[in-house]
KOLSEKE-241594 format. One record per residue: residue number from 1; residue in three letters; x, y, z of N, C-alpha, C, O in turn. Coordinates in Angstrom, 3 decimals. Each point is the difference from the previous one (the first is absolute). Example, Ala and Ser with C-alpha at 12.3 -4.5 7.8 and 13.67 -1.06 7.14 Angstrom:
<1, "ALA", <13.190, -5.690, 7.800>, <-0.890, 1.190, 0.000>, <0.900, 1.200, 0.000>, <1.036, -0.019, 0.665>>
<2, "SER", <-1.386, 1.069, -1.385>, <0.820, 1.190, 0.060>, <-0.770, 1.090, 0.730>, <0.509, 1.108, 0.169>>
//
This chain:
<1, "ILE", <15.838, -9.901, -4.936>, <0.249, 1.294, -0.105>, <-0.790, 0.745, 0.935>, <-1.231, -0.017, -0.041>>
<2, "ILE", <2.035, 0.814, 1.071>, <-0.859, 1.038, 0.646>, <0.202, 1.517, -0.439>, <1.114, 0.513, 0.110>>
<3, "ASN", <-2.055, 0.104, -0.541>, <0.015, 1.308, -0.296>, <0.286, 0.772, 1.149>, <-0.574, -0.303, 1.046>>
<4, "THR", <1.516, 1.428, -1.071>, <0.217, 1.102, 0.947>, <-0.870, 1.226, -0.252>, <0.146, 0.707, -0.998>>
<5, "ASN", <-0.982, -0.503, 1.865>, <-0.888, 1.427, -0.268>, <-0.308, 0.471, 1.450>, <0.500, -0.489, 1.012>>
<6, "ARG", <-1.413, 1.529, -1.059>, <-0.232, 0.571, 1.440>, <-0.610, -1.028, 0.970>, <0.192, 0.169, 1.204>>
<7, "LEU", <-0.988, -1.332, -1.679>, <-0.541, -0.651, 0.828>, <0.937, -1.198, 0.653>, <-0.209, -0.352, 1.161>>
<8, "THR", <1.110, -0.175, -1.848>, <0.973, -0.795, 0.197>, <1.099, 0.650, 0.790>, <0.487, -0.573, 0.974>>
<9, "SER", <-0.138, 1.600, -1.321>, <1.111, 0.832, 0.925>, <-0.561, 0.494, 1.369>, <0.686, 0.150, 1.011>>
<10, "ASN", <-2.038, 0.084, -1.115>, <-0.722, 0.439, 1.413>, <0.194, -1.272, 0.861>, <0.618, -0.034, 1.064>>
<11, "LEU", <-1.256, -1.049, -1.696>, <0.024, -1.233, 0.889>, <1.293, -0.600, 0.583>, <0.137, -0.521, 1.107>>
<12, "ALA", <1.015, 0.744, -2.317>, <1.275, -0.661, 0.572>, <0.625, 0.976, 1.077>, <0.860, -0.463, 0.748>>
<13, "ARG", <-1.304, 2.010, -0.603>, <0.331, 0.834, 0.839>, <-0.853, -0.238, 1.531>, <0.411, 0.310, 1.118>>
<14, "LEU", <-1.527, -0.864, -1.427>, <-0.736, -0.249, 1.413>, <0.773, -1.346, 0.424>, <0.484, -0.196, 1.115>>
<15, "LYS", <-0.463, -0.450, -1.901>, <0.589, -1.535, 0.376>, <1.424, 0.250, 0.800>, <0.310, -0.642, 1.003>>
<16, "GLU", <0.367, 1.495, -1.495>, <1.400, 0.055, 0.466>, <-0.132, 0.527, 1.459>, <0.891, -0.343, 0.777>>
<17, "ARG", <-1.926, 1.162, -0.297>, <-0.342, 0.682, 1.132>, <-0.937, -0.744, 0.937>, <-0.476, 0.442, 1.046>>
<18, "ASN", <0.262, -1.793, -1.652>, <-0.789, -0.944, 0.638>, <-1.635, 0.614, 0.202>, <-0.740, -0.347, 0.920>>
<19, "GLU", <0.509, 0.980, -1.613>, <-1.350, 0.886, -0.175>, <-1.026, -0.653, -0.654>, <0.365, -0.696, -0.947>>
<20, "LYS", <-1.652, 0.729, 1.210>, <-1.101, -0.389, -0.759>, <-0.460, 0.953, -0.909>, <0.243, 1.134, 0.413>>
<21, "ALA", <-0.850, -1.154, -1.560>, <-0.642, 1.113, -0.854>, <-1.413, 0.062, 0.262>, <-0.691, -0.997, 0.207>>
<22, "LEU", <0.307, 2.088, -0.218>, <-1.407, 0.357, 0.016>, <-0.501, 0.377, -1.372>, <0.262, 1.006, -0.658>>
<23, "VAL", <-1.100, -2.111, 0.344>, <-0.435, 0.141, -1.378>, <-1.754, 0.429, 0.113>, <-0.809, -0.643, 0.668>>
<24, "LEU", <0.527, 1.713, -1.381>, <-1.398, 0.385, 0.228>, <-0.702, -0.038, -1.535>, <0.672, -0.012, -1.031>>
<25, "PHE", <-1.954, -0.003, 1.064>, <-0.703, -0.297, -1.231>, <-0.895, 0.962, -0.021>, <-0.633, 0.358, 0.993>>
<26, "VAL", <0.485, 0.280, -2.498>, <-0.955, 0.845, -0.243>, <-0.627, -0.421, -1.438>, <0.747, -0.472, -0.857>>
<27, "THR", <-2.055, 0.641, 0.621>, <-0.702, -0.531, -1.162>, <0.145, 1.379, -0.752>, <-0.315, 1.036, 0.585>>
<28, "ALA", <0.836, -1.017, -2.008>, <-0.040, 1.080, -0.924>, <-1.232, 0.344, -0.332>, <-0.801, -0.827, -0.436>>
<29, "GLY", <0.465, 2.316, 0.639>, <-1.160, 0.588, -0.388>, <-1.102, 0.079, 0.952>, <-1.161, 0.303, -0.277>>
<30, "PHE", <1.722, -0.661, 1.650>, <-1.073, -0.066, 1.012>, <0.544, 0.619, 1.428>, <1.121, -0.315, 0.401>>
<31, "PRO", <-1.950, 1.194, 0.334>, <-1.633, 0.002, -0.443>, <-0.280, 1.041, -1.254>, <-1.023, -0.184, -0.660>>
<32, "GLU", <1.849, 1.201, 0.338>, <-0.194, 0.707, -1.192>, <1.193, -0.407, -1.162>, <1.122, -0.417, 0.287>>
<33, "ILE", <-1.533, 0.595, -1.365>, <0.957, -0.191, -0.952>, <1.568, 0.417, 0.116>, <0.979, -0.700, -0.254>>
<34, "ASP", <-1.026, 2.032, 0.706>, <1.395, 0.704, 0.423>, <0.344, -0.201, 1.382>, <0.825, 0.768, 0.497>>
<35, "SER", <-1.286, -1.599, 0.134>, <0.516, -0.132, 1.416>, <1.156, -0.875, -0.028>, <0.607, 0.006, 1.072>>
<36, "THR", <-0.085, -0.804, -2.025>, <1.185, -0.774, 0.084>, <1.152, 0.585, 0.270>, <0.696, -0.577, 0.835>>
<37, "VAL", <-0.201, 1.766, -1.399>, <1.035, 0.509, 0.177>, <0.195, 0.569, 1.290>, <0.970, -0.377, 0.658>>
<38, "PRO", <-1.800, 1.281, -0.174>, <0.128, 0.605, 1.376>, <-0.189, -1.147, 1.091>, <0.439, 0.281, 1.116>>
<39, "GLN", <-1.079, -1.643, -1.291>, <0.249, -0.917, 0.913>, <1.273, -0.488, 0.268>, <0.552, -0.047, 1.099>>
<40, "VAL", <-0.023, -0.394, -2.423>, <1.095, -0.637, 0.034>, <1.210, 0.926, 0.489>, <0.944, -0.517, 0.597>>
<41, "LEU", <-0.980, 1.875, -0.854>, <0.962, 0.948, 0.422>, <-0.014, 0.259, 1.478>, <0.999, 0.259, 0.671>>
<42, "GLU", <-2.551, -0.379, -0.117>, <0.289, 0.083, 1.340>, <0.414, -1.276, 0.935>, <0.557, 0.047, 1.097>>
<43, "LEU", <-0.920, -1.030, -1.721>, <0.639, -1.386, 0.590>, <1.143, -0.192, -0.041>, <0.504, -0.629, 0.930>>
<44, "ALA", <0.391, 1.139, -2.113>, <1.255, 0.327, 0.060>, <0.592, 0.693, 1.056>, <0.852, -0.464, 0.758>>
<45, "ARG", <-1.371, 1.697, -0.724>, <0.299, 1.049, 1.166>, <0.087, -0.754, 1.551>, <0.891, 0.161, 0.833>>
<46, "ALA", <-1.889, -0.876, -0.746>, <-0.309, -0.437, 0.992>, <0.812, -1.287, 0.642>, <-0.060, -0.385, 1.167>>
<47, "GLY", <0.779, -0.135, -2.172>, <0.977, -0.958, 0.451>, <-0.303, -1.563, -0.761>, <0.574, -1.021, 0.380>>
<48, "ALA", <-1.324, 1.040, -1.230>, <-0.091, -1.287, -0.856>, <1.282, -0.300, -0.555>, <0.766, 0.897, -0.351>>
<49, "ASP", <-0.464, -2.241, 0.242>, <1.071, -0.353, -0.698>, <-0.274, -0.467, -1.478>, <0.899, 0.006, -0.841>>
<50, "VAL", <-2.123, -0.392, 0.581>, <-0.427, -0.354, -1.476>, <-1.298, 0.130, -0.100>, <-0.684, -0.384, 0.949>>
<51, "ILE", <0.157, 0.856, -1.920>, <-1.618, 0.394, -0.156>, <-0.361, -1.037, -1.172>, <0.638, 0.053, -1.051>>
<52, "GLU", <-1.643, -0.980, 1.230>, <-0.554, -0.543, -1.057>, <-1.235, 0.673, -0.237>, <-0.857, 0.345, 0.813>>
<53, "ILE", <0.904, -0.190, -2.269>, <-1.172, 0.566, -0.497>, <-0.909, -0.958, -0.963>, <0.383, -0.598, -1.006>>
<54, "GLY", <-1.716, 0.612, 1.593>, <-0.873, -1.113, -0.642>, <-0.634, 0.502, -1.367>, <-0.528, 1.097, -0.177>>
<55, "MET", <0.672, -2.051, -0.696>, <-0.314, 0.362, -1.268>, <-1.757, -0.749, -0.035>, <-0.308, -1.192, 0.027>>
<56, "PRO", <-0.641, 2.488, -0.101>, <-1.236, -0.616, 0.159>, <-0.330, -0.865, -1.038>, <0.472, 0.210, -1.118>>
<57, "PHE", <-1.378, -1.360, 1.367>, <-0.488, -0.681, -1.013>, <-1.454, -0.424, 0.276>, <-0.347, -0.175, 1.168>>
<58, "SER", <-0.506, 0.004, -2.162>, <-1.324, -0.254, 0.169>, <-0.379, -1.377, 0.605>, <-1.118, -0.131, 0.498>>
<59, "ASP", <1.992, -0.894, -0.518>, <-0.322, -1.124, 0.718>, <1.132, -0.426, 0.901>, <0.746, -0.914, -0.351>>
<60, "PRO", <-0.610, 1.462, 1.357>, <1.526, -0.222, 0.956>, <-0.580, -0.950, 0.833>, <-0.552, 0.391, 1.029>>
<61, "LEU", <0.593, -1.842, -1.366>, <-0.318, -1.105, 0.588>, <0.973, -0.488, 1.279>, <-0.429, -0.737, 0.888>>
<62, "ALA", <1.759, 1.239, -0.922>, <0.729, -0.283, 0.895>, <0.108, 0.858, 1.208>, <0.667, -0.253, 1.003>>
<63, "ASP", <-1.501, 1.437, -1.249>, <0.143, 1.138, 0.929>, <-1.194, -0.149, 1.000>, <-0.946, -0.737, -0.281>>
<64, "GLY", <0.994, 1.397, 1.371>, <-0.913, -0.148, 0.968>, <-1.176, 1.270, 0.121>, <0.233, 1.063, -0.575>>
<65, "PRO", <-1.088, -1.188, 1.102>, <-1.498, 0.973, -0.247>, <0.829, 1.480, -0.102>, <-0.394, 0.754, -0.890>>
<66, "VAL", <1.264, -0.394, 1.552>, <0.068, 1.490, 0.163>, <1.065, 0.349, -1.359>, <-0.207, 1.030, -0.642>>
<67, "ILE", <1.029, -1.697, 0.369>, <0.620, 0.062, -1.410>, <-0.767, -0.057, -0.905>, <0.090, 0.973, -0.749>>
<68, "GLN", <-1.091, -1.959, 0.375>, <-0.818, 0.011, -0.916>, <-0.787, 1.229, -0.002>, <-0.204, 0.505, -1.105>>
<69, "LYS", <-0.272, 0.067, 2.133>, <-0.766, 1.150, -0.105>, <0.787, 1.214, -0.374>, <-0.470, 0.819, -0.789>>
<70, "SER", <1.409, -0.704, 1.216>, <0.972, 1.159, -0.274>, <0.350, -0.246, -1.780>, <0.102, 0.925, -0.806>>
<71, "SER", <0.008, -2.060, 0.554>, <0.316, -0.180, -1.523>, <-1.176, 0.318, -0.741>, <0.148, 0.549, -1.092>>
<72, "GLN", <-1.484, -0.851, 1.582>, <-1.089, 0.366, -0.745>, <-0.066, 1.568, -0.043>, <-0.077, 0.583, -1.081>>
<73, "ARG", <0.106, 0.055, 2.217>, <-0.081, 1.343, -0.059>, <1.072, 0.781, -0.854>, <-0.287, 1.016, -0.633>>
<74, "ALA", <1.496, -1.554, 0.667>, <1.000, 0.497, -0.989>, <-0.314, 0.046, -1.332>, <0.133, 1.032, -0.658>>
<75, "ILE", <-0.573, -2.146, 0.167>, <-0.413, -0.322, -1.446>, <-1.169, 0.808, -0.107>, <0.022, 0.486, -1.131>>
<76, "SER", <-0.999, -0.117, 1.730>, <-1.039, 0.952, -0.045>, <0.462, 1.362, -0.085>, <-0.612, 0.887, -0.596>>
<77, "ASN", <1.859, -0.718, 1.290>, <0.617, 1.512, 0.029>, <0.568, 0.107, -1.450>, <0.300, 1.111, -0.438>>
<78, "GLY", <-0.135, -2.287, -0.353>, <0.673, 0.320, -1.148>, <1.403, -0.464, -0.234>, <0.556, 0.063, -1.097>>
<79, "ILE", <0.108, -0.640, 2.442>, <1.330, -0.411, -0.529>, <0.198, -1.081, -0.716>, <-0.764, -0.965, -0.036>>
<80, "THR", <2.029, 1.110, -0.696>, <0.354, -1.050, -1.037>, <1.617, -0.068, 0.409>, <0.609, 0.792, 0.719>>
<81, "LEU", <-0.094, -1.994, -1.403>, <1.408, -0.197, 0.113>, <0.812, 1.195, -0.500>, <0.944, 0.450, 0.650>>
<82, "ARG", <-1.340, 0.050, -1.825>, <0.721, 1.141, -0.586>, <0.164, 1.188, 1.236>, <1.058, 0.529, 0.342>>
<83, "ARG", <-2.252, -0.304, 0.149>, <-0.170, 1.116, 1.054>, <0.716, -0.245, 1.243>, <0.521, 0.916, 0.636>>
<84, "MET", <-0.486, -2.151, -0.272>, <0.797, -0.508, 1.259>, <1.493, 0.073, -0.470>, <0.702, 0.346, 0.950>>
<85, "ILE", <-0.139, -0.510, -1.842>, <1.290, 0.141, -0.675>, <0.410, 1.208, 0.211>, <0.957, 0.217, 0.743>>
<86, "GLU", <-1.710, 0.875, -1.445>, <0.245, 1.417, 0.110>, <0.041, 0.558, 1.565>, <0.768, 0.914, 0.300>>
<87, "GLN", <-1.683, -1.556, 0.709>, <0.222, 0.408, 1.312>, <1.375, -0.507, 0.536>, <0.525, 0.667, 0.892>>
<88, "VAL", <0.021, -1.635, -1.290>, <1.094, -0.741, 0.384>, <1.202, 1.069, -0.274>, <0.900, 0.219, 0.811>>
<89, "ARG", <-1.027, 0.396, -2.052>, <0.886, 0.775, -0.681>, <0.077, 1.248, 0.887>, <1.033, 0.527, 0.412>>
<90, "GLU", <-2.386, -0.115, -0.171>, <0.036, 1.518, 0.932>, <0.465, -0.455, 1.564>, <0.512, 0.874, 0.699>>
<91, "ILE", <-0.658, -2.006, -0.238>, <0.501, -0.304, 1.278>, <1.585, 0.002, 0.089>, <0.625, 0.312, 1.013>>
<92, "ARG", <-0.045, -0.721, -2.272>, <1.438, 0.009, -0.256>, <0.738, 1.118, 0.131>, <1.146, 0.107, 0.436>>
<93, "LYS", <-2.169, 1.049, -1.004>, <0.523, 1.211, 0.254>, <0.407, 0.699, 1.379>, <0.759, 0.969, 0.023>>
<94, "HIS", <-1.287, -1.499, 1.053>, <-0.186, 0.462, 1.254>, <0.633, -1.096, 0.968>, <0.324, 0.404, 1.116>>
<95, "SER", <-0.119, -1.713, -1.412>, <0.516, -1.149, 0.918>, <0.593, -1.069, -0.640>, <-0.400, -0.494, -1.055>>
<96, "ASP", <1.587, 0.055, 1.854>, <0.418, -1.252, -0.580>, <-0.313, -1.422, 0.800>, <0.723, -0.994, 0.058>>
<97, "ILE", <-2.014, 1.210, 0.533>, <-0.386, -1.224, 0.741>, <-0.203, -1.188, -1.236>, <-0.295, 0.210, -1.176>>
<98, "PRO", <0.531, -1.399, 1.787>, <-0.158, -1.150, -0.801>, <-1.319, -0.163, -0.349>, <-0.783, -0.040, 0.950>>
<99, "LEU", <0.250, -0.083, -2.240>, <-1.320, -0.214, -0.288>, <-0.336, -1.419, -0.766>, <0.521, -0.197, -1.098>>
<100, "VAL", <-1.211, -0.585, 1.556>, <-0.373, -1.284, -0.671>, <-1.430, 0.095, -0.461>, <-0.736, 0.652, 0.740>>
<101, "LEU", <0.266, -1.113, -1.690>, <-1.287, -0.139, -0.571>, <-0.329, -1.380, 0.205>, <0.726, -0.961, -0.256>>
<102, "MET", <-2.227, 0.936, 0.884>, <-0.634, -1.408, 0.297>, <-1.143, -0.100, -0.860>, <-0.741, 0.980, -0.070>>
<103, "GLY", <0.459, -2.097, -0.652>, <-1.177, -0.005, -0.701>, <-0.007, -1.154, -0.794>, <0.873, -0.865, 0.069>>
<104, "TYR", <-2.017, 0.825, -0.959>, <-0.371, -1.292, -0.784>, <0.589, 0.224, -1.574>, <0.246, 1.037, -0.615>>
<105, "VAL", <-0.151, -2.193, 0.306>, <0.491, -0.291, -1.376>, <-0.725, 0.633, -1.121>, <0.522, 0.622, -0.926>>
<106, "ASN", <-1.869, -0.861, 1.121>, <-1.135, 0.594, -1.132>, <0.350, 1.129, -0.395>, <0.461, 0.006, -1.141>>
<107, "PRO", <-0.526, 1.330, 1.861>, <0.411, 1.170, -0.418>, <1.192, 0.176, -0.558>, <-0.005, 0.836, -0.904>>
<108, "ILE", <0.999, -1.326, 1.130>, <1.467, -0.006, -0.416>, <-0.046, -0.709, -1.433>, <0.694, 0.454, -0.911>>
<109, "LEU", <-1.393, -1.405, 0.744>, <0.079, -0.737, -1.433>, <-0.903, 0.867, -0.821>, <0.206, 0.059, -1.212>>
<110, "ARG", <-1.250, 0.662, 1.789>, <-0.708, 0.912, -1.100>, <0.726, 1.205, -0.258>, <-0.177, 0.661, -1.023>>
<111, "TYR", <0.966, -0.368, 1.898>, <1.013, 1.428, -0.123>, <0.983, -0.331, -1.229>, <0.332, 0.718, -0.943>>
<112, "GLY", <0.051, -2.133, 1.284>, <1.453, -0.415, -0.710>, <0.831, -0.403, 0.810>, <0.343, 0.838, 0.834>>
<113, "GLY", <0.272, -2.162, -0.745>, <0.739, -0.238, 1.143>, <1.481, 0.664, -0.019>, <0.567, 0.367, 1.029>>
<114, "LYS", <0.011, -0.254, -2.390>, <1.012, 0.446, -0.140>, <0.008, 1.598, 0.251>, <0.871, 0.640, 0.589>>
<115, "ARG", <-1.962, -0.195, -1.134>, <0.129, 1.613, 0.099>, <-0.416, 0.172, 1.619>, <0.711, 0.852, 0.533>>
<116, "PHE", <-1.466, -1.317, 0.167>, <-0.283, 0.112, 1.468>, <1.304, -0.121, 0.826>, <0.368, 0.857, 0.804>>
<117, "PHE", <0.238, -1.908, -1.056>, <1.666, 0.096, 0.651>, <0.801, 0.976, -0.170>, <0.648, 0.462, 0.940>>
<118, "ALA", <-0.574, -0.019, -2.120>, <0.923, 1.169, -0.606>, <-0.523, 1.437, 0.547>, <0.681, 0.996, 0.245>>
<119, "ASP", <-1.976, -1.158, -0.133>, <-0.522, 1.597, 0.214>, <-0.048, 0.028, 1.729>, <0.162, 1.066, 0.595>>
<120, "ALA", <-0.383, -2.249, 0.074>, <0.040, 0.116, 1.492>, <1.477, 0.278, 0.198>, <0.254, 1.096, 0.501>>
<121, "ALA", <0.794, -1.910, -0.810>, <1.484, 0.488, 0.270>, <0.278, 1.276, -0.393>, <0.414, 0.744, 0.889>>
<122, "ASN", <-0.548, -0.235, -2.131>, <0.082, 1.480, -0.411>, <-0.695, 0.892, 1.081>, <0.531, 1.061, 0.327>>
<123, "ALA", <-1.651, -1.453, 0.208>, <-0.648, 0.983, 0.978>, <0.816, 0.022, 1.277>, <0.091, 1.076, 0.592>>
<124, "GLY", <0.424, -1.995, -0.176>, <0.738, -0.073, 1.324>, <-0.459, -1.410, 0.700>, <0.700, -0.348, 0.951>>
<125, "VAL", <-1.692, -0.424, -1.276>, <-0.143, -1.070, 0.660>, <1.205, -0.896, 0.302>, <0.890, -0.211, -0.825>>
<126, "ASP", <-0.915, -0.254, 1.943>, <1.061, -1.078, 0.464>, <-0.218, -1.568, -0.069>, <0.893, -0.819, -0.215>>
<127, "GLY", <-2.166, 0.554, 0.422>, <-0.298, -1.467, 0.116>, <-1.555, -0.237, -0.510>, <-0.844, 0.889, -0.111>>
<128, "ILE", <0.678, -2.161, -0.146>, <-1.605, -0.146, -0.319>, <-0.213, -1.570, 0.750>, <0.826, -0.906, 0.114>>
<129, "ILE", <-2.181, 0.963, 0.315>, <-0.614, -1.181, 0.398>, <-1.238, -0.174, -0.536>, <-0.898, 0.835, -0.105>>
<130, "LEU", <0.913, -2.135, -0.274>, <-1.051, -0.282, -0.839>, <-0.358, -1.429, 0.926>, <0.736, -0.985, -0.070>>
<131, "PRO", <-1.839, 1.015, 0.850>, <-0.504, -0.962, 0.922>, <-0.492, -1.197, -0.580>, <0.040, -1.049, 0.642>>
<132, "GLU", <-0.554, 1.106, -1.927>, <-0.816, -1.309, -0.317>, <1.075, -0.729, -1.026>, <-0.409, -0.972, -0.636>>
<133, "VAL", <1.629, 1.369, 0.477>, <0.971, -0.781, -0.863>, <0.833, -0.973, 0.976>, <0.739, 0.348, 0.922>>
<134, "PRO", <-0.997, -1.458, -1.288>, <0.819, -1.146, 0.860>, <1.467, -0.223, -0.958>, <0.194, 0.267, -1.185>>
<135, "LEU", <0.580, -0.770, 2.051>, <1.317, -0.152, -0.309>, <0.192, -0.480, -1.438>, <0.774, 0.566, -0.772>>
<136, "GLU", <-1.525, -1.657, 0.437>, <-0.136, -0.539, -1.097>, <-0.094, 0.645, -1.355>, <0.516, -0.361, -1.058>>
<137, "GLU", <-1.375, 1.511, 1.348>, <-0.273, 0.930, -1.117>, <0.623, 1.505, 0.040>, <-0.360, 0.903, -0.755>>
<138, "ALA", <1.248, -0.802, 1.656>, <0.906, 1.152, 0.214>, <1.032, 0.448, -0.763>, <0.501, 1.119, 0.117>>
<139, "ASP", <-0.120, -2.065, -0.997>, <1.167, -0.008, -0.763>, <-0.200, 1.645, -0.995>, <0.861, 0.877, 0.066>>
<140, "ARG", <-1.791, -0.774, -0.694>, <-0.191, 1.045, -0.987>, <0.016, 1.229, 0.716>, <0.572, 0.956, -0.523>>
<141, "PHE", <-1.215, -0.804, 1.856>, <-0.187, 1.498, 0.848>, <1.398, -0.158, 0.477>, <0.622, 1.060, 0.072>>
<142, "VAL", <0.010, -2.128, 0.268>, <1.590, 0.476, 0.799>, <0.895, 0.259, -0.983>, <1.015, 0.608, 0.341>>
<143, "ALA", <-1.149, -0.943, -1.566>, <0.808, 0.618, -1.073>, <-0.137, 1.173, -0.148>, <0.969, 0.759, 0.040>>
<144, "LEU", <-2.283, -0.316, -0.259>, <-0.393, 1.552, -0.271>, <0.411, 0.883, 1.096>, <0.222, 1.192, -0.211>>
<145, "ALA", <-0.093, -1.808, 1.556>, <0.239, 0.851, 1.063>, <1.759, 0.101, 0.087>, <0.575, 1.003, 0.424>>
<146, "ARG", <-0.034, -1.952, -0.796>, <1.431, -0.044, 0.063>, <0.419, 1.041, -0.990>, <0.710, 0.965, 0.284>>
<147, "GLN", <-1.253, -1.258, -1.593>, <0.391, 0.911, -0.945>, <0.119, 1.510, 0.127>, <0.727, 0.757, -0.644>>
<148, "HIS", <-1.760, -0.426, 1.799>, <-0.105, 1.396, 0.012>, <0.119, 0.301, 1.681>, <-0.663, 0.799, 0.661>>
<149, "HIS", <1.787, -1.764, -0.189>, <0.436, 0.348, 1.297>, <-0.830, 0.226, 1.168>, <0.205, 0.769, 0.939>>
<150, "LEU", <-1.286, -1.650, -1.166>, <-1.236, -0.009, 1.112>, <0.055, -1.219, 0.824>, <0.197, -1.115, -0.483>>
<151, "ALA", <-0.390, 1.366, 1.833>, <-0.104, -1.087, 0.549>, <-1.279, -0.901, -0.256>, <-1.125, 0.476, -0.146>>
<152, "ASP", <1.433, -1.898, 0.106>, <-1.136, -0.907, -0.177>, <-0.362, -0.622, 1.186>, <0.725, -0.914, 0.393>>
<153, "ILE", <-1.818, 1.260, 0.334>, <-0.400, -0.432, 1.243>, <-1.057, -1.097, -0.305>, <-0.980, 0.161, -0.727>>
<154, "LEU", <1.310, -1.279, 1.373>, <-0.774, -1.157, -0.094>, <-0.703, -0.269, 1.497>, <0.537, 0.408, 1.030>>
<155, "LEU", <-1.727, -1.098, -1.032>, <-0.719, -0.230, 1.166>, <0.184, -1.600, 0.468>, <0.072, -0.989, -0.730>>
<156, "VAL", <-0.028, 1.053, 1.964>, <0.147, -1.368, 0.836>, <-1.336, 0.103, 1.239>, <-0.495, 1.018, 0.483>>
<157, "SER", <0.242, -2.114, -0.274>, <-1.374, 0.289, 1.098>, <0.438, -1.362, 1.221>, <0.883, -0.821, -0.248>>
<158, "PRO", <-1.553, 0.822, 1.310>, <0.211, -1.013, 1.142>, <0.136, -1.389, -0.475>, <0.728, -0.846, 0.519>>
<159, "ALA", <-1.616, 0.648, -1.722>, <-0.191, -1.203, -0.476>, <1.091, -0.389, -1.127>, <-0.117, -1.023, -0.675>>
<160, "THR", <1.183, 1.929, 0.535>, <0.793, -0.420, -1.087>, <1.136, -0.756, 0.646>, <0.500, 0.372, 1.062>>
<161, "SER", <-0.092, -1.476, -1.746>, <1.042, -1.175, 0.574>, <1.338, 0.830, 0.104>, <0.017, 1.075, -0.601>>
<162, "ASP", <0.993, -1.424, 1.232>, <1.147, 0.509, 0.280>, <0.750, -0.016, -1.303>, <0.699, 0.952, -0.347>>
<163, "GLU", <-0.842, -1.977, -0.329>, <0.663, -0.335, -1.425>, <-0.480, 0.994, -0.944>, <0.780, 0.643, -0.702>>
<164, "ARG", <-1.994, -0.504, 0.666>, <-0.552, 0.903, -0.899>, <0.460, 1.778, 0.453>, <0.204, 0.933, -0.776>>
<165, "ILE", <-0.160, -0.939, 2.025>, <0.387, 1.562, 0.429>, <1.414, 0.046, -0.456>, <0.393, 1.071, -0.464>>
<166, "ARG", <0.430, -2.076, 0.527>, <1.489, 0.360, -0.508>, <-0.142, -0.100, -1.635>, <0.930, 0.474, -0.653>>
<167, "SER", <-1.817, -0.946, 0.093>, <-0.069, -0.059, -1.610>, <-0.516, 1.654, -0.268>, <0.504, 0.746, -0.840>>
<168, "ILE", <-1.424, -0.456, 1.601>, <-0.411, 1.482, -0.483>, <0.819, 0.968, 0.508>, <0.053, 1.093, -0.564>>
<169, "ASP", <0.761, -1.382, 1.796>, <0.916, 1.189, 0.228>, <1.074, -0.059, -0.817>, <0.637, 1.044, -0.138>>
<170, "SER", <-0.216, -2.192, -0.543>, <1.039, 0.180, -1.247>, <-0.242, 0.654, -1.033>, <0.901, 0.296, -0.784>>
<171, "VAL", <-2.275, 0.078, 0.578>, <-0.452, 0.598, -1.324>, <-0.314, 1.381, 0.283>, <0.206, 0.853, -0.864>>
<172, "SER", <-0.670, -0.562, 1.956>, <-0.491, 1.283, 0.678>, <1.171, 1.022, 0.225>, <1.134, -0.395, 0.271>>
<173, "SER", <-1.383, 1.433, -0.367>, <1.073, 0.997, 0.462>, <-0.727, 1.161, 0.913>, <-1.227, -0.006, 0.089>>
<174, "GLY", <1.925, 0.889, 0.508>, <-0.733, 0.947, 0.755>, <-0.098, -0.561, 1.414>, <0.880, 0.097, 0.856>>
<175, "PHE", <-2.220, -0.778, -0.700>, <-0.041, -0.711, 1.108>, <-1.328, -0.994, -0.463>, <-0.590, 0.140, -1.072>>
<176, "LEU", <0.242, -1.188, 2.123>, <-1.077, -0.886, -0.349>, <-1.136, 0.528, 0.835>, <0.136, 0.391, 1.160>>
<177, "TYR", <-1.335, -0.412, -1.876>, <-0.976, 0.628, 0.519>, <-0.851, -1.250, 0.882>, <-0.491, -0.964, -0.587>>
<178, "CYS", <0.425, 1.112, 1.768>, <-0.507, -1.172, 0.855>, <-1.647, 0.277, 0.297>, <-0.309, 0.853, 0.832>>
<179, "VAL", <-0.572, -1.504, -1.448>, <-1.156, 0.150, 0.292>, <-0.364, -0.655, 1.469>, <0.309, -1.152, 0.308>>
<180, "SER", <-0.973, 2.015, 0.497>, <-0.331, -0.474, 1.602>, <-1.015, -1.060, 0.111>, <-0.097, -0.825, 0.908>>
<181, "THR", <-0.579, 0.943, -1.856>, <-1.263, -1.041, -0.077>, <-0.167, -1.012, -0.967>, <0.807, 0.173, -0.913>>
<182, "THR", <-1.429, -1.027, 0.763>, <-0.459, -0.848, -1.243>, <-1.298, 0.181, -0.060>, <-0.659, -0.546, -0.885>>
//
């Protein structure tokens, strides 16, 4: 089942026109706690097709040094998942840009998985990327995403076999997140 929302609709329009999507990333709460909303709105005005908002985490092992540092600063600034969701709600007052949250499972579990997915969807999020969740453990999160009409975006890498890519693609919605290095 593929949910239709701003993300999937926008990607379908781009595909019909044979265009690529410009997907940009910001870390919530960086460089200042209140930077997220103006950054996202400016990126949307500048022509982004999708914005990924990074959910800062204290131990971002799958991220490179730049995102690790931005996450540490955002946490020092006082960003929380609750505050980030409120920022998404504020963005929605001004823009229909598709928004995807990207982050780690631990903060979501602490927040409460069911509550997080419901709150994210109610605020106006369109998709979720959880980089450390493999296909074999994705069922619970995919179910929550679909229940709330969120795209459940899974990852593949250059080392992922063609067969596994097909399996991941059959579960993922929105798009496949292709990691460019191993």
